[in-house]
Legacy VTK file of the C-alpha trace (Angstrom):
# vtk DataFile Version 3.0
C-alpha trace
ASCII
DATASET POLYDATA
POINTS 104 float
-87.491 -57.083 17.414
-88.307 -60.071 15.200
-86.012 -62.311 13.465
-87.436 -64.150 10.763
-84.946 -66.973 9.491
-85.231 -69.087 6.580
-83.063 -72.216 6.452
-82.588 -73.486 2.777
-80.746 -76.761 1.475
-79.993 -76.232 -2.287
-78.722 -78.762 -4.696
-74.766 -78.687 -5.154
-75.776 -78.528 -9.095
-77.455 -75.095 -8.763
-76.208 -73.468 -5.671
-74.049 -70.974 -7.290
-76.993 -69.588 -9.629
-79.531 -69.749 -6.414
-77.075 -67.591 -4.203
-76.468 -64.881 -7.007
-80.240 -65.073 -7.472
-80.729 -64.508 -3.679
-78.239 -61.622 -3.643
-79.143 -59.855 -6.777
-82.970 -60.390 -7.037
-84.959 -62.085 -3.861
-83.269 -60.672 -0.857
-83.566 -57.178 -2.379
-87.276 -57.876 -3.407
-87.838 -58.800 0.484
-86.115 -55.958 1.631
-88.087 -53.468 -0.563
-91.320 -54.428 1.194
-90.031 -52.150 3.965
-90.910 -54.961 6.482
-87.247 -55.618 7.456
-84.519 -53.506 8.892
-81.652 -55.696 7.759
-80.668 -59.126 6.271
-77.848 -61.435 6.704
-77.140 -64.441 4.568
-75.041 -67.025 6.054
-73.778 -70.561 5.119
-74.289 -73.306 7.466
-71.387 -75.504 8.272
-71.875 -79.534 8.564
-74.558 -80.059 6.355
-75.478 -83.458 4.390
-73.796 -84.377 1.082
-75.340 -83.257 -2.034
-76.324 -79.817 -1.159
-75.544 -76.746 0.552
-77.208 -74.969 3.668
-77.903 -71.303 3.998
-79.595 -69.382 6.784
-81.115 -65.924 5.687
-82.272 -64.034 8.566
-84.005 -61.020 8.388
-84.781 -58.611 11.250
-88.065 -56.742 11.516
-88.630 -54.073 13.923
-92.204 -55.537 15.168
-94.375 -58.544 15.115
-96.799 -56.272 13.111
-94.265 -55.540 10.300
-93.484 -59.280 10.272
-97.515 -59.755 10.003
-97.311 -57.138 7.289
-95.105 -59.101 5.246
-96.599 -62.431 5.596
-100.106 -60.902 4.629
-99.097 -58.514 1.732
-95.589 -60.061 0.233
-94.525 -63.590 1.193
-96.990 -65.506 -0.720
-95.751 -64.032 -4.170
-92.143 -63.616 -3.267
-91.937 -67.663 -1.918
-93.926 -68.488 -4.904
-91.355 -67.067 -7.233
-88.420 -68.672 -5.366
-90.427 -72.286 -5.771
-91.007 -71.986 -9.445
-87.470 -70.688 -10.075
-86.012 -73.637 -8.113
-88.519 -76.600 -8.265
-87.457 -79.625 -6.824
-84.074 -78.796 -6.204
-84.293 -76.872 -2.481
-85.903 -77.488 0.899
-86.556 -75.079 3.191
-88.059 -74.241 6.868
-88.795 -71.088 8.432
-88.255 -70.019 12.075
-89.612 -66.879 13.821
-87.639 -65.626 16.728
-88.537 -62.695 19.329
-85.210 -60.862 20.111
-85.456 -60.360 23.952
-82.023 -58.599 24.193
-78.940 -57.798 22.086
-75.144 -58.087 23.248
-72.567 -56.476 21.153
-68.747 -55.525 21.525
LINES 1 105
104 0 1 2 3 4 5 6 7 8 9 10 11 12 13 14 15 16 17 18 19 20 21 22 23 24 25 26 27 28 29 30 31 32 33 34 35 36 37 38 39 40 41 42 43 44 45 46 47 48 49 50 51 52 53 54 55 56 57 58 59 60 61 62 63 64 65 66 67 68 69 70 71 72 73 74 75 76 77 78 79 80 81 82 83 84 85 86 87 88 89 90 91 92 93 94 95 96 97 98 99 100 101 102 103
């Protein structure tokens, strides 16, 4: 499995609007690509003043499905986000290979 993590720091003055849009529009759009099995959005604690930071973690079943997302969908979805929240956020993306899961 592949974990695709997007960390976003969003300005305080629009963070509620951004979070609502992420939950109702962006994440459903990403999930509707059928490239990911699940998604979690988490609040990052201990961030700098002036904004809130969130981690959005998508699980892809394979590197091929992640690559499909990048090739066919990522540019459009990321552009939509960038245009809507221009100059109000900073983001970075991390790709991880899940080696093993431990659950209780």
